[in-house]
N, C-alpha and C positions, 0 to 999 in steps of 0.2 A: 845307299844301294844295296849294299854289303848289310849293312843292320837288318832292313827290311827282308831278305834271304834267310839270315841267322830266326829271326823272329819266327820268320813261316814255316822254318824246319822244326823248332820246338813246337810250336802251336799245331804241327800235323803231328809231330813224337807223342805231343803229350795226348791229343783225342784219340791216337792210333793207339796208344796203351789202354787207355779207359776203354775204350770197345775191346782190344784184345784180353785187357786182364779179366772181363767179364762183370765190370758193374756198372752195370742198367741195373734199373731195378727189379729186373729178370731175377739175376743173379742170386742174390739172397732174399729171402722171408724174412728175416730176425726185424725189421723196421729201426733198424738202428741209424742214427744219422754221425758223420765223420765231424770232427771239429776242424775248422780250419784255423792252420798253423801260416803265422803271417812269414813268407819268405824271407822279407824283406829284414824282420828281426832276428832273423839268425846269424848274420854276418854283419859287420861296418864297415864301411868305405876304408877306415883306417886299417882293417886288419885286410881285407884287398888287395889294398896299396902296398904291405909292406911283404904279401909274397910273392908280388911281380918285381917290387921296390921302382915301381913307378908312379904316379898322379892319378886316380882313379875319379869321374864325376859320379856325385852322391847317387843314392840306386836310385831305380825306376821300377816302381810294381807293373805287374803284369796283370792282364786280366782273369780273375778267378775263375774257374770254372769246376761244376758238380757241386758237392755238396747236401746235395738231396738223400732223402731218404733211402740208404742200402747203396749210396754212390760213394766213392771217394772224391775226397776236396781237394782241388790242385790249385797253389798260389804259386807264382813265381817272381822273381826279379833279375833285371840286369844290371851290370858294372860297365863301362865303359872308361878306356883310357884312349882319347885319340893320338893316332899317331902324328910325326913332325910331317910338316907340309914340306917340299923340296922342290926347288926352282925348277920349271922345266919336264915337272914330273907330276901329270895331273893326280894319278891312282896312289902317289904314297902315302899320302895321307891314310888311303882307307886300309891299304895293305899294311900298315904299319899301325893299326888301331887294334888292341886288346879288348875281347869281350868274354865276360861271365856270367854263366844266365844259372840260376838255381832255379830250380821246379821243386816240389814239396806238396807231395802226394801225403794225405792222411785218410785211412780206410776205418768205413767202423769195427768197431773193435771185434775180433772172433772173426772177421769175415773170409780172412785169407787173404785179401786183397795186396799187402803186401809183398805176400811171397809169390801171387800170381804176375806182380808188377816186376818183380826181381829175375824170374823165369821167362818173362817175355823178351827180354834181353837176350837170351840161351837161345830160348827156341827161335828167335827171327835169326840169331847165326846162324845156325843150323839148317832153316829152310833157305836163307838167301846166301848159303856159302861167305858168311862176313867171317874175319879172325873170331874166334871165340873170344868171351871176356875174361880177362885174367883175375881169378879172386886175388882181395886186397881184406888186410884185417883191419877191418874196422867197424864200429858198430854190431847188430847181429849175423850180417853178411854184408859184401862188397862186393866190386867188381870194376875193374878198368878196361875201357875199348878204345884207348888210344887216347880221347878226345874227351870223354866222357867217364865222369864216377859216380855209379851208383852204389849208393847203403840204403840197408835196410835196419832199422831197428822199430821193435815192437810192431806197431801198426800205420807205421810212417815208415814213407823210402822218400828219398832225395837223389836228385839228377844233378850234377853239379858240370855243366859245359864249357868249355875252353876253346879259346878259337885266337890266332893271330900271331904273329912272328916271334913263336917261341920254340925251342928244341921239347921234343917228345918229352926225355926225362923230366925236365924241369916244368913242364906241362901236369905231368902225374905228380908231381911230387907235392904243388902247388895245390894240388884238386887235393891229396892227402891233407893236408894242412887246413883250407877248407872247411873238407868234410871235420875234422877233427872240432874245430871252433862250432860249426854249425849243429853237432850232436851234441855238445856240453850245454847248448843250449835250450836244446827237449827237453 
């Protein structure tokens, strides 16, 4: 149930970002096509496991979105580390599960899609009175909002979402390490 909720949130966020970033066929008349980047190829299960010092299941690719003329192309990948069951506590395993979700958007060269994507988080924070994303020194630009790391490198953006029973400082450190690994493979 929790996994469906997280996946629905990520899918909703991805589609909302696609619209917010203006990546429909109307946004640019350049006729360029973004290259699909396999999100699951950017991190290994061993790297993900090492960051949290716990075992994760093999990566599960999500559904790809976009990629047509003048559109961003999204791929995603999910790693899950099931929590331990506790006798008499039916929800313990769900509450103790750690999820890592990597969404990778590639944008047509020179379209400005990666910049619009990054700015959409700052604008959403202002519009909906949310905490402003904190800048991080990664890629061309990056920011952290407490559970997601958004990173831009040229015409590619990545969002690493983390959830589970891990303290906030450890989540940020894990997201930075994972982002560095993924950036090294772009």
